[in-house]
MIMIGU-33913 format. One record per atom (N, C-alpha, C): atom name; x, y, z; chain; residue in three letters; residue number from 1. Coordinates in nm, 4 decimals. Each point is the difference from the previous one (the first is absolute). Layout:
<rs>
+------+----------+----------+----------+--------+------+-------+
| guza |        X |        Y |        Z | lumtor | fifi | torfi |
+------+----------+----------+----------+--------+------+-------+
|   CA |        X |        Y |        Z |      A |  Ala |   NUM |
...
+------+----------+----------+----------+--------+------+-------+
</rs>
This chain:
<rs>
+------+----------+----------+----------+--------+------+-------+
| guza |        X |        Y |        Z | lumtor | fifi | torfi |
+------+----------+----------+----------+--------+------+-------+
|    N |   0.0773 |  -0.1105 |   0.0022 |      A |  Gln |     1 |
|   CA |  -0.0764 |   0.1137 |   0.0009 |      A |  Gln |     1 |
|    C |   0.0887 |   0.1294 |  -0.0026 |      A |  Gln |     1 |
|    N |  -0.0457 |   0.0823 |  -0.0751 |      A |  Val |     2 |
|   CA |   0.0802 |   0.1288 |  -0.0139 |      A |  Val |     2 |
|    C |   0.0060 |   0.0782 |   0.1425 |      A |  Val |     2 |
|    N |   0.1016 |   0.0599 |   0.0294 |      A |  Gln |     3 |
|   CA |   0.0196 |   0.0922 |   0.1131 |      A |  Gln |     3 |
|    C |   0.0544 |   0.1369 |  -0.0518 |      A |  Gln |     3 |
|    N |  -0.0643 |   0.1010 |   0.0544 |      A |  Leu |     4 |
|   CA |   0.0370 |   0.1385 |  -0.0260 |      A |  Leu |     4 |
|    C |   0.0231 |   0.0744 |   0.1249 |      A |  Leu |     4 |
|    N |   0.1266 |   0.0491 |   0.0225 |      A |  Val |     5 |
|   CA |   0.0278 |   0.0623 |   0.1226 |      A |  Val |     5 |
|    C |   0.0515 |   0.1367 |  -0.0279 |      A |  Val |     5 |
|    N |  -0.0902 |   0.1050 |   0.0283 |      A |  Glu |     6 |
|   CA |   0.0321 |   0.1358 |  -0.0255 |      A |  Glu |     6 |
|    C |   0.0614 |   0.0599 |   0.1211 |      A |  Glu |     6 |
|    N |   0.0990 |   0.0978 |  -0.0096 |      A |  Ser |     7 |
|   CA |   0.0763 |   0.0639 |   0.0978 |      A |  Ser |     7 |
|    C |   0.0421 |   0.1334 |  -0.0431 |      A |  Ser |     7 |
|    N |   0.0456 |   0.0867 |   0.0961 |      A |  Gly |     8 |
|   CA |   0.0578 |   0.1260 |  -0.0323 |      A |  Gly |     8 |
|    C |  -0.0806 |   0.1186 |   0.0284 |      A |  Gly |     8 |
|    N |  -0.1335 |  -0.0169 |   0.0406 |      A |  Gly |     9 |
|   CA |  -0.0847 |   0.1007 |   0.0388 |      A |  Gly |     9 |
|    C |   0.0426 |   0.0720 |   0.1333 |      A |  Gly |     9 |
|    N |  -0.0803 |   0.1065 |   0.0202 |      A |  Gly |    10 |
|   CA |   0.0325 |   0.0755 |   0.1218 |      A |  Gly |    10 |
|    C |  -0.0618 |   0.1353 |   0.0052 |      A |  Gly |    10 |
|    N |   0.0454 |   0.0786 |   0.1049 |      A |  Leu |    11 |
|   CA |  -0.0574 |   0.1410 |   0.0004 |      A |  Leu |    11 |
|    C |   0.1172 |   0.0892 |  -0.0529 |      A |  Leu |    11 |
|    N |  -0.0541 |   0.0781 |  -0.0914 |      A |  Val |    12 |
|   CA |   0.0927 |   0.1085 |  -0.0674 |      A |  Val |    12 |
|    C |  -0.0688 |   0.1189 |  -0.0141 |      A |  Val |    12 |
|    N |   0.0785 |   0.1121 |   0.0038 |      A |  Gln |    13 |
|   CA |  -0.0491 |   0.1461 |  -0.0241 |      A |  Gln |    13 |
|    C |  -0.0368 |   0.0130 |  -0.1394 |      A |  Gln |    13 |
|    N |  -0.0978 |   0.0983 |  -0.0365 |      A |  Pro |    14 |
|   CA |  -0.0263 |   0.0411 |  -0.1360 |      A |  Pro |    14 |
|    C |   0.1329 |   0.0330 |  -0.0654 |      A |  Pro |    14 |
|    N |   0.0177 |  -0.0460 |  -0.1276 |      A |  Gly |    15 |
|   CA |   0.1199 |   0.0292 |  -0.0687 |      A |  Gly |    15 |
|    C |   0.1141 |  -0.1043 |   0.0213 |      A |  Gly |    15 |
|    N |  -0.0313 |  -0.0841 |   0.0843 |      A |  Gly |    16 |
|   CA |   0.1047 |  -0.1065 |   0.0208 |      A |  Gly |    16 |
|    C |  -0.0126 |  -0.1227 |  -0.0918 |      A |  Gly |    16 |
|    N |   0.0909 |  -0.1002 |   0.0188 |      A |  Ser |    17 |
|   CA |   0.0073 |  -0.1119 |  -0.0874 |      A |  Ser |    17 |
|    C |  -0.0125 |  -0.1268 |   0.0795 |      A |  Ser |    17 |
|    N |  -0.0434 |  -0.1152 |  -0.0579 |      A |  Leu |    18 |
|   CA |   0.0028 |  -0.1232 |   0.0503 |      A |  Leu |    18 |
|    C |   0.0352 |  -0.1018 |  -0.1191 |      A |  Leu |    18 |
|    N |   0.0577 |  -0.1151 |   0.0371 |      A |  Arg |    19 |
|   CA |   0.0143 |  -0.1008 |  -0.0958 |      A |  Arg |    19 |
|    C |  -0.0691 |  -0.1308 |   0.0497 |      A |  Arg |    19 |
|    N |  -0.0933 |  -0.0370 |  -0.0726 |      A |  Leu |    20 |
|   CA |  -0.0750 |  -0.1278 |   0.0343 |      A |  Leu |    20 |
|    C |   0.0640 |  -0.1177 |  -0.0673 |      A |  Leu |    20 |
|    N |  -0.0089 |  -0.1170 |   0.0682 |      A |  Ser |    21 |
|   CA |   0.0556 |  -0.1210 |  -0.0642 |      A |  Ser |    21 |
|    C |  -0.1123 |  -0.1068 |   0.0191 |      A |  Ser |    21 |
|    N |  -0.0072 |  -0.0852 |  -0.0965 |      A |  Cys |    22 |
|   CA |  -0.0926 |  -0.1144 |   0.0041 |      A |  Cys |    22 |
|    C |   0.0685 |  -0.1257 |  -0.0343 |      A |  Cys |    22 |
|    N |   0.0254 |  -0.0892 |   0.0938 |      A |  Ala |    23 |
|   CA |   0.0748 |  -0.1205 |  -0.0257 |      A |  Ala |    23 |
|    C |  -0.1028 |  -0.1043 |  -0.0412 |      A |  Ala |    23 |
|    N |   0.0135 |  -0.0726 |  -0.1037 |      A |  Val |    24 |
|   CA |  -0.0988 |  -0.0936 |  -0.0624 |      A |  Val |    24 |
|    C |   0.0709 |  -0.1379 |   0.0029 |      A |  Val |    24 |
|    N |  -0.0844 |  -0.0983 |   0.0404 |      A |  Ser |    25 |
|   CA |   0.0571 |  -0.1309 |   0.0177 |      A |  Ser |    25 |
|    C |   0.0212 |  -0.0656 |  -0.1363 |      A |  Ser |    25 |
|    N |   0.0874 |  -0.0862 |  -0.0001 |      A |  Gly |    26 |
|   CA |   0.0290 |  -0.0788 |  -0.1300 |      A |  Gly |    26 |
|    C |   0.0786 |   0.0932 |  -0.0950 |      A |  Gly |    26 |
|    N |  -0.0313 |  -0.0287 |  -0.1336 |      A |  Ser |    27 |
|   CA |   0.0704 |   0.0757 |  -0.0972 |      A |  Ser |    27 |
|    C |  -0.1117 |   0.0738 |  -0.0890 |      A |  Ser |    27 |
|    N |  -0.1039 |   0.0441 |   0.0713 |      A |  Leu |    28 |
|   CA |  -0.1110 |   0.0536 |  -0.0864 |      A |  Leu |    28 |
|    C |   0.0169 |   0.1478 |  -0.0470 |      A |  Leu |    28 |
|    N |   0.1014 |   0.0757 |   0.0573 |      A |  Val |    29 |
|   CA |   0.0164 |   0.1223 |  -0.0456 |      A |  Val |    29 |
|    C |   0.0277 |   0.0182 |  -0.1517 |      A |  Val |    29 |
|    N |   0.0894 |  -0.0927 |  -0.0473 |      A |  Lys |    30 |
|   CA |   0.0353 |   0.0098 |  -0.1396 |      A |  Lys |    30 |
|    C |  -0.1064 |  -0.0603 |  -0.0894 |      A |  Lys |    30 |
|    N |  -0.0963 |  -0.0639 |   0.0518 |      A |  Leu |    31 |
|   CA |  -0.1053 |  -0.0701 |  -0.0815 |      A |  Leu |    31 |
|    C |  -0.1353 |   0.0831 |  -0.0178 |      A |  Leu |    31 |
|    N |  -0.0162 |   0.1006 |   0.0825 |      A |  Leu |    32 |
|   CA |  -0.1321 |   0.0663 |  -0.0085 |      A |  Leu |    32 |
|    C |   0.0260 |   0.1593 |  -0.0060 |      A |  Leu |    32 |
|    N |  -0.1048 |   0.0673 |  -0.0402 |      A |  His |    33 |
|   CA |  -0.0064 |   0.1470 |   0.0206 |      A |  His |    33 |
|    C |  -0.0271 |   0.0296 |   0.1463 |      A |  His |    33 |
|    N |   0.0450 |   0.1130 |   0.0467 |      A |  Trp |    34 |
|   CA |  -0.0141 |   0.0251 |   0.1411 |      A |  Trp |    34 |
|    C |  -0.0615 |   0.1453 |   0.0236 |      A |  Trp |    34 |
|    N |  -0.0512 |   0.0314 |   0.1157 |      A |  Ala |    35 |
|   CA |  -0.0508 |   0.1281 |   0.0265 |      A |  Ala |    35 |
|    C |   0.0097 |   0.0328 |   0.1425 |      A |  Ala |    35 |
|    N |  -0.0074 |   0.1167 |   0.0367 |      A |  Trp |    36 |
|   CA |  -0.0208 |   0.0442 |   0.1340 |      A |  Trp |    36 |
|    C |  -0.1429 |   0.0684 |   0.0081 |      A |  Trp |    36 |
|    N |  -0.0662 |  -0.0396 |   0.1116 |      A |  Tyr |    37 |
|   CA |  -0.1331 |   0.0538 |   0.0199 |      A |  Tyr |    37 |
|    C |   0.0031 |   0.0646 |   0.1438 |      A |  Tyr |    37 |
|    N |  -0.1055 |   0.0877 |   0.0147 |      A |  Arg |    38 |
|   CA |  -0.0100 |   0.0579 |   0.1372 |      A |  Arg |    38 |
|    C |  -0.1466 |   0.0152 |   0.0406 |      A |  Arg |    38 |
|    N |  -0.0323 |   0.0049 |   0.1249 |      A |  Gln |    39 |
|   CA |  -0.1364 |   0.0142 |   0.0461 |      A |  Gln |    39 |
|    C |   0.0067 |   0.0892 |   0.1108 |      A |  Gln |    39 |
|    N |  -0.0635 |   0.1211 |  -0.0077 |      A |  Ala |    40 |
|   CA |  -0.0121 |   0.0947 |   0.1082 |      A |  Ala |    40 |
|    C |  -0.1367 |  -0.0363 |   0.0717 |      A |  Ala |    40 |
|    N |  -0.0026 |   0.0470 |   0.1279 |      A |  Pro |    41 |
|   CA |  -0.1280 |  -0.0231 |   0.0826 |      A |  Pro |    41 |
|    C |  -0.1226 |   0.0518 |  -0.0745 |      A |  Pro |    41 |
|    N |  -0.0987 |  -0.0976 |  -0.0074 |      A |  Gly |    42 |
|   CA |  -0.1226 |   0.0381 |  -0.0635 |      A |  Gly |    42 |
|    C |  -0.0087 |   0.0113 |  -0.1560 |      A |  Gly |    42 |
|    N |   0.1164 |  -0.0380 |  -0.0505 |      A |  Lys |    43 |
|   CA |   0.0091 |  -0.0001 |  -0.1500 |      A |  Lys |    43 |
|    C |   0.0298 |  -0.1280 |  -0.0583 |      A |  Lys |    43 |
|    N |  -0.0297 |  -0.0242 |  -0.1298 |      A |  Glu |    44 |
|   CA |   0.0259 |  -0.1192 |  -0.0683 |      A |  Glu |    44 |
|    C |   0.1469 |  -0.0163 |  -0.0230 |      A |  Glu |    44 |
|    N |   0.0468 |  -0.1242 |  -0.0153 |      A |  Arg |    45 |
|   CA |   0.1452 |  -0.0165 |  -0.0378 |      A |  Arg |    45 |
|    C |   0.0140 |   0.0423 |  -0.1449 |      A |  Arg |    45 |
|    N |   0.1118 |   0.0699 |  -0.0235 |      A |  Glu |    46 |
|   CA |   0.0390 |   0.0573 |  -0.1253 |      A |  Glu |    46 |
|    C |   0.1339 |  -0.0388 |  -0.0462 |      A |  Glu |    46 |
|    N |   0.0168 |  -0.0153 |  -0.1341 |      A |  Leu |    47 |
|   CA |   0.1387 |  -0.0382 |  -0.0532 |      A |  Leu |    47 |
|    C |   0.0722 |   0.1345 |   0.0035 |      A |  Leu |    47 |
|    N |   0.1208 |  -0.0012 |   0.0416 |      A |  Val |    48 |
|   CA |   0.0923 |   0.1087 |   0.0078 |      A |  Val |    48 |
|    C |   0.0933 |   0.0049 |  -0.1197 |      A |  Val |    48 |
|    N |   0.0662 |  -0.1131 |  -0.0152 |      A |  Gly |    49 |
|   CA |   0.1054 |  -0.0137 |  -0.1023 |      A |  Gly |    49 |
|    C |   0.0132 |  -0.1433 |  -0.0456 |      A |  Gly |    49 |
|    N |   0.0309 |  -0.0170 |  -0.1261 |      A |  Ala |    50 |
|   CA |   0.0135 |  -0.1394 |  -0.0438 |      A |  Ala |    50 |
|    C |   0.1180 |  -0.0152 |  -0.0805 |      A |  Ala |    50 |
|    N |   0.0585 |  -0.1215 |  -0.0131 |      A |  Ile |    51 |
|   CA |   0.1125 |  -0.0308 |  -0.0781 |      A |  Ile |    51 |
|    C |  -0.0149 |  -0.1347 |  -0.0822 |      A |  Ile |    51 |
|    N |   0.0302 |  -0.0072 |  -0.1171 |      A |  Thr |    52 |
|   CA |  -0.0215 |  -0.1110 |  -0.0796 |      A |  Thr |    52 |
|    C |   0.1248 |  -0.0936 |   0.0052 |      A |  Thr |    52 |
|    N |  -0.0148 |  -0.1270 |  -0.0544 |      A |  Ile |    53 |
|   CA |   0.1117 |  -0.0842 |  -0.0001 |      A |  Ile |    53 |
|    C |   0.1162 |   0.0575 |  -0.0723 |      A |  Ile |    53 |
|    N |  -0.0204 |   0.0801 |  -0.1025 |      A |  Gly |    54 |
|   CA |   0.1034 |   0.0623 |  -0.0745 |      A |  Gly |    54 |
|    C |   0.0524 |   0.1237 |   0.0506 |      A |  Gly |    54 |
|    N |  -0.0678 |   0.0481 |   0.1141 |      A |  Gly |    55 |
|   CA |   0.0627 |   0.1201 |   0.0750 |      A |  Gly |    55 |
|    C |  -0.0783 |   0.1302 |  -0.0366 |      A |  Gly |    55 |
|    N |  -0.0990 |   0.0020 |  -0.0830 |      A |  Ser |    56 |
|   CA |  -0.0843 |   0.1121 |  -0.0180 |      A |  Ser |    56 |
|    C |  -0.0769 |   0.0351 |   0.1211 |      A |  Ser |    56 |
|    N |  -0.0227 |   0.1298 |   0.0178 |      A |  Thr |    57 |
|   CA |  -0.0683 |   0.0487 |   0.1232 |      A |  Thr |    57 |
|    C |  -0.1079 |   0.1012 |  -0.0249 |      A |  Thr |    57 |
|    N |  -0.0915 |  -0.0033 |   0.0790 |      A |  Asn |    58 |
|   CA |  -0.1069 |   0.1060 |  -0.0112 |      A |  Asn |    58 |
|    C |  -0.0492 |   0.0309 |   0.1474 |      A |  Asn |    58 |
|    N |  -0.0640 |   0.1212 |   0.0085 |      A |  Tyr |    59 |
|   CA |  -0.0203 |   0.0479 |   0.1408 |      A |  Tyr |    59 |
|    C |  -0.1503 |   0.0667 |   0.0009 |      A |  Tyr |    59 |
|    N |  -0.0573 |  -0.0028 |   0.1141 |      A |  Ala |    60 |
|   CA |  -0.1193 |   0.0820 |   0.0239 |      A |  Ala |    60 |
|    C |   0.0388 |   0.1420 |  -0.0124 |      A |  Ala |    60 |
|    N |  -0.0909 |   0.0780 |  -0.0575 |      A |  Gly |    61 |
|   CA |   0.0362 |   0.1465 |  -0.0095 |      A |  Gly |    61 |
|    C |   0.0353 |   0.0733 |   0.1148 |      A |  Gly |    61 |
|    N |  -0.0538 |  -0.0381 |   0.1193 |      A |  Ser |    62 |
|   CA |   0.0330 |   0.0636 |   0.1249 |      A |  Ser |    62 |
|    C |   0.1329 |  -0.0104 |   0.0475 |      A |  Ser |    62 |
|    N |   0.0756 |  -0.1074 |  -0.0553 |      A |  Val |    63 |
|   CA |   0.1357 |  -0.0230 |   0.0458 |      A |  Val |    63 |
|    C |   0.1038 |   0.0163 |  -0.1068 |      A |  Val |    63 |
|    N |  -0.0483 |   0.0147 |  -0.1239 |      A |  Gln |    64 |
|   CA |   0.0921 |   0.0155 |  -0.1143 |      A |  Gln |    64 |
|    C |   0.1065 |   0.0981 |   0.0182 |      A |  Gln |    64 |
|    N |   0.1245 |  -0.0353 |  -0.0240 |      A |  Gly |    65 |
|   CA |   0.1146 |   0.0931 |   0.0271 |      A |  Gly |    65 |
|    C |   0.0587 |   0.0056 |   0.1371 |      A |  Gly |    65 |
|    N |  -0.0741 |  -0.0657 |   0.0929 |      A |  Arg |    66 |
|   CA |   0.0465 |  -0.0141 |   0.1364 |      A |  Arg |    66 |
|    C |   0.0363 |  -0.1415 |   0.0489 |      A |  Arg |    66 |
|    N |  -0.0699 |  -0.0951 |  -0.0582 |      A |  Phe |    67 |
|   CA |   0.0205 |  -0.1386 |   0.0415 |      A |  Phe |    67 |
|    C |   0.0693 |  -0.0801 |  -0.1187 |      A |  Phe |    67 |
|    N |   0.0831 |  -0.0884 |   0.0381 |      A |  Thr |    68 |
|   CA |   0.0641 |  -0.0913 |  -0.0927 |      A |  Thr |    68 |
|    C |  -0.0123 |  -0.1424 |   0.0341 |      A |  Thr |    68 |
|    N |  -0.0510 |  -0.0849 |  -0.0835 |      A |  Ile |    69 |
|   CA |  -0.0055 |  -0.1366 |   0.0349 |      A |  Ile |    69 |
|    C |   0.1161 |  -0.0731 |  -0.0774 |      A |  Ile |    69 |
|    N |   0.0602 |  -0.1047 |   0.0634 |      A |  Ser |    70 |
|   CA |   0.1101 |  -0.0722 |  -0.0584 |      A |  Ser |    70 |
|    C |  -0.0062 |  -0.1418 |   0.0442 |      A |  Ser |    70 |
|    N |   0.0784 |  -0.0964 |  -0.0592 |      A |  Arg |    71 |
|   CA |   0.0025 |  -0.1289 |   0.0267 |      A |  Arg |    71 |
|    C |   0.1309 |  -0.0507 |   0.0007 |      A |  Arg |    71 |
|    N |   0.0388 |  -0.1038 |   0.0917 |      A |  Asp |    72 |
|   CA |   0.1245 |  -0.0638 |  -0.0073 |      A |  Asp |    72 |
|    C |  -0.0292 |  -0.1498 |  -0.0101 |      A |  Asp |    72 |
|    N |   0.0055 |  -0.0497 |  -0.1189 |      A |  Asn |    73 |
|   CA |  -0.0366 |  -0.1394 |  -0.0155 |      A |  Asn |    73 |
|    C |   0.0911 |  -0.1039 |   0.0809 |      A |  Asn |    73 |
|    N |   0.1296 |   0.0351 |   0.0127 |      A |  Ala |    74 |
|   CA |   0.0828 |  -0.0815 |   0.0676 |      A |  Ala |    74 |
|    C |  -0.0142 |   0.0019 |   0.1450 |      A |  Ala |    74 |
|    N |  -0.0676 |   0.1032 |   0.0524 |      A |  Lys |    75 |
|   CA |  -0.0239 |   0.0019 |   0.1438 |      A |  Lys |    75 |
|    C |  -0.1536 |  -0.0268 |   0.0293 |      A |  Lys |    75 |
|    N |  -0.0718 |  -0.0277 |  -0.1084 |      A |  Asn |    76 |
|   CA |  -0.1445 |  -0.0245 |   0.0103 |      A |  Asn |    76 |
|    C |  -0.0687 |   0.1057 |   0.0844 |      A |  Asn |    76 |
|    N |   0.0310 |   0.1322 |  -0.0367 |      A |  Thr |    77 |
|   CA |  -0.0526 |   0.1081 |   0.0783 |      A |  Thr |    77 |
|    C |  -0.0502 |   0.1072 |  -0.1020 |      A |  Thr |    77 |
|    N |  -0.0948 |   0.0651 |   0.0346 |      A |  Val |    78 |
|   CA |  -0.0578 |   0.1149 |  -0.0688 |      A |  Val |    78 |
|    C |   0.0092 |   0.1208 |   0.0952 |      A |  Val |    78 |
|    N |   0.0376 |   0.1182 |  -0.0484 |      A |  Tyr |    79 |
|   CA |   0.0185 |   0.1119 |   0.0858 |      A |  Tyr |    79 |
|    C |  -0.0935 |   0.1126 |  -0.0530 |      A |  Tyr |    79 |
|    N |  -0.0273 |   0.0937 |   0.0938 |      A |  Leu |    80 |
|   CA |  -0.0601 |   0.1237 |  -0.0280 |      A |  Leu |    80 |
|    C |   0.0618 |   0.1233 |   0.0678 |      A |  Leu |    80 |
|    N |   0.0834 |   0.0744 |  -0.0815 |      A |  Gln |    81 |
|   CA |   0.0530 |   0.1230 |   0.0579 |      A |  Gln |    81 |
|    C |  -0.1013 |   0.1201 |  -0.0074 |      A |  Gln |    81 |
|    N |  -0.0181 |   0.0552 |   0.1184 |      A |  Met |    82 |
|   CA |  -0.1054 |   0.1014 |   0.0184 |      A |  Met |    82 |
|    C |   0.0784 |   0.1276 |   0.0396 |      A |  Met |    82 |
|    N |  -0.0081 |   0.1017 |  -0.0813 |      A |  Asn |    83 |
|   CA |   0.0578 |   0.1345 |   0.0273 |      A |  Asn |    83 |
|    C |  -0.1123 |   0.1035 |   0.0015 |      A |  Asn |    83 |
|    N |   0.0436 |   0.1126 |   0.0612 |      A |  Ser |    84 |
|   CA |  -0.1016 |   0.1130 |   0.0171 |      A |  Ser |    84 |
|    C |  -0.1276 |  -0.0453 |   0.0508 |      A |  Ser |    84 |
|    N |  -0.0027 |  -0.0733 |   0.1080 |      A |  Leu |    85 |
|   CA |  -0.1149 |  -0.0513 |   0.0520 |      A |  Leu |    85 |
|    C |  -0.0949 |   0.1079 |   0.0543 |      A |  Leu |    85 |
|    N |  -0.1285 |  -0.0342 |  -0.0119 |      A |  Lys |    86 |
|   CA |  -0.1064 |   0.0918 |   0.0385 |      A |  Lys |    86 |
|    C |  -0.0941 |  -0.0648 |   0.1040 |      A |  Lys |    86 |
|    N |  -0.0662 |   0.0779 |   0.0790 |      A |  Pro |    87 |
|   CA |  -0.0880 |  -0.0610 |   0.0974 |      A |  Pro |    87 |
|    C |  -0.1102 |  -0.0970 |  -0.0665 |      A |  Pro |    87 |
|    N |  -0.0337 |   0.0358 |  -0.1166 |      A |  Glu |    88 |
|   CA |  -0.1047 |  -0.0867 |  -0.0725 |      A |  Glu |    88 |
|    C |   0.0635 |  -0.1338 |  -0.0493 |      A |  Glu |    88 |
|    N |   0.1291 |  -0.0205 |   0.0153 |      A |  Asp |    89 |
|   CA |   0.0669 |  -0.1189 |  -0.0269 |      A |  Asp |    89 |
|    C |  -0.0183 |  -0.1075 |   0.1130 |      A |  Asp |    89 |
|    N |  -0.0508 |   0.0550 |   0.1172 |      A |  Thr |    90 |
|   CA |  -0.0142 |  -0.0886 |   0.1175 |      A |  Thr |    90 |
|    C |  -0.0937 |  -0.1140 |  -0.0377 |      A |  Thr |    90 |
|    N |   0.0470 |  -0.1308 |   0.0294 |      A |  Ala |    91 |
|   CA |  -0.0866 |  -0.1157 |  -0.0339 |      A |  Ala |    91 |
|    C |   0.0853 |  -0.1236 |   0.0322 |      A |  Ala |    91 |
|    N |  -0.0617 |  -0.1143 |  -0.0035 |      A |  Val |    92 |
|   CA |   0.0667 |  -0.1236 |   0.0103 |      A |  Val |    92 |
|    C |   0.0434 |  -0.0414 |  -0.1454 |      A |  Val |    92 |
|    N |   0.1190 |  -0.0315 |  -0.0139 |      A |  Tyr |    93 |
|   CA |   0.0485 |  -0.0341 |  -0.1329 |      A |  Tyr |    93 |
|    C |   0.0280 |  -0.1488 |  -0.0216 |      A |  Tyr |    93 |
|    N |  -0.0509 |  -0.0550 |  -0.1085 |      A |  Tyr |    94 |
|   CA |   0.0103 |  -0.1395 |  -0.0286 |      A |  Tyr |    94 |
|    C |   0.0705 |  -0.0199 |  -0.1337 |      A |  Tyr |    94 |
|    N |   0.0615 |  -0.1040 |  -0.0210 |      A |  Cys |    95 |
|   CA |   0.0496 |  -0.0467 |  -0.1264 |      A |  Cys |    95 |
|    C |  -0.0748 |  -0.1223 |  -0.0405 |      A |  Cys |    95 |
|    N |  -0.0175 |  -0.0270 |  -0.1332 |      A |  Asn |    96 |
|   CA |  -0.0746 |  -0.1152 |  -0.0511 |      A |  Asn |    96 |
|    C |   0.0343 |  -0.0206 |  -0.1503 |      A |  Asn |    96 |
|    N |  -0.0385 |  -0.0973 |  -0.0579 |      A |  Ser |    97 |
|   CA |   0.0129 |  -0.0214 |  -0.1419 |      A |  Ser |    97 |
|    C |  -0.1003 |   0.0962 |  -0.0628 |      A |  Ser |    97 |
|    N |   0.0210 |   0.0295 |  -0.1330 |      A |  Asn |    98 |
|   CA |  -0.0891 |   0.0854 |  -0.0714 |      A |  Asn |    98 |
|    C |  -0.0281 |  -0.0686 |  -0.1346 |      A |  Asn |    98 |
|    N |  -0.1208 |  -0.0377 |  -0.0216 |      A |  Pro |    99 |
|   CA |  -0.1205 |  -0.0086 |   0.0902 |      A |  Pro |    99 |
|    C |   0.0307 |  -0.0886 |   0.1160 |      A |  Pro |    99 |
|    N |  -0.0751 |   0.0102 |   0.1092 |      A |  Val |   100 |
|   CA |   0.0179 |  -0.0888 |   0.1158 |      A |  Val |   100 |
|    C |  -0.0405 |  -0.1403 |  -0.0488 |      A |  Val |   100 |
|    N |   0.0833 |  -0.0907 |   0.0270 |      A |  Ala |   101 |
|   CA |  -0.0104 |  -0.1472 |  -0.0495 |      A |  Ala |   101 |
|    C |  -0.0592 |  -0.0803 |   0.1111 |      A |  Ala |   101 |
|    N |  -0.0219 |   0.0436 |   0.1248 |      A |  Trp |   102 |
|   CA |  -0.0472 |  -0.0875 |   0.1043 |      A |  Trp |   102 |
|    C |  -0.0823 |   0.0899 |   0.1025 |      A |  Trp |   102 |
|    N |  -0.0528 |  -0.0577 |   0.0867 |      A |  Lys |   103 |
|   CA |  -0.0835 |   0.0595 |   0.1045 |      A |  Lys |   103 |
|    C |   0.1011 |   0.0591 |   0.1084 |      A |  Lys |   103 |
|    N |   0.1140 |  -0.0441 |   0.0038 |      A |  Tyr |   104 |
|   CA |   0.0923 |   0.0338 |   0.1193 |      A |  Tyr |   104 |
|    C |   0.0633 |   0.1443 |  -0.0128 |      A |  Tyr |   104 |
|    N |  -0.0009 |   0.0696 |   0.1163 |      A |  Trp |   105 |
|   CA |   0.0643 |   0.1250 |   0.0063 |      A |  Trp |   105 |
|    C |   0.0997 |  -0.0120 |   0.1278 |      A |  Trp |   105 |
|    N |   0.1048 |   0.0673 |   0.0021 |      A |  Gly |   106 |
|   CA |   0.0959 |   0.0049 |   0.1104 |      A |  Gly |   106 |
|    C |  -0.0676 |   0.0919 |   0.1123 |      A |  Gly |   106 |
|    N |   0.0775 |   0.0260 |   0.0986 |      A |  Gln |   107 |
|   CA |  -0.0465 |   0.0775 |   0.1113 |      A |  Gln |   107 |
|    C |   0.0076 |   0.1485 |  -0.0337 |      A |  Gln |   107 |
|    N |   0.0741 |   0.0406 |  -0.0985 |      A |  Gly |   108 |
|   CA |   0.0116 |   0.1298 |  -0.0310 |      A |  Gly |   108 |
|    C |   0.1045 |   0.0767 |   0.0913 |      A |  Gly |   108 |
|    N |   0.0305 |   0.1256 |  -0.0408 |      A |  Thr |   109 |
|   CA |   0.0860 |   0.0898 |   0.0852 |      A |  Thr |   109 |
|    C |  -0.0646 |   0.1348 |   0.0087 |      A |  Thr |   109 |
|    N |  -0.0046 |   0.0481 |   0.1144 |      A |  Gln |   110 |
|   CA |  -0.0707 |   0.1172 |   0.0359 |      A |  Gln |   110 |
|    C |   0.0963 |   0.1253 |  -0.0364 |      A |  Gln |   110 |
|    N |  -0.0567 |   0.0872 |  -0.0792 |      A |  Val |   111 |
|   CA |   0.0741 |   0.1250 |  -0.0205 |      A |  Val |   111 |
|    C |  -0.0899 |   0.1211 |   0.0394 |      A |  Val |   111 |
|    N |   0.0670 |   0.0820 |   0.0812 |      A |  Thr |   112 |
|   CA |  -0.0736 |   0.1131 |   0.0699 |      A |  Thr |   112 |
|    C |   0.0861 |   0.1254 |  -0.0305 |      A |  Thr |   112 |
|    N |  -0.0645 |   0.0862 |  -0.0661 |      A |  Val |   113 |
|   CA |   0.0660 |   0.1229 |  -0.0332 |      A |  Val |   113 |
|    C |  -0.0660 |   0.1151 |   0.0827 |      A |  Val |   113 |
|    N |   0.0807 |   0.0582 |   0.0876 |      A |  Ser |   114 |
|   CA |  -0.0628 |   0.1079 |   0.0924 |      A |  Ser |   114 |
|    C |   0.1154 |   0.0704 |   0.0653 |      A |  Ser |   114 |
|    N |  -0.0366 |   0.1258 |   0.0324 |      A |  Ser |   115 |
|   CA |   0.1026 |   0.0799 |   0.0605 |      A |  Ser |   115 |
|    C |  -0.0236 |   0.0033 |   0.1573 |      A |  Ser |   115 |
+------+----------+----------+----------+--------+------+-------+
</rs>
């Protein structure tokens, strides 16, 4: 069964940066497209950024130019570099395949942007 372990979240001031990591079990990173998602309190889960097997990326308009998704197939890890963070980026962040290939989600990592 797949395991997804997100880490790297925390409390950061507006304008700050964080780098999230997602450790994926097995060798699945190189076999699938991946994405980072987030869910803020009272809101639906939304896709933040996605990366294809070939390395092409796309982003939600709200994070375009501030967030960068990347992958390291050798380390079976997907990353999300977040710069110029805003209070509205506060959410629990998850990684998963894109599209989501199973019902499983990891525990996520909390990102809180506040002064």
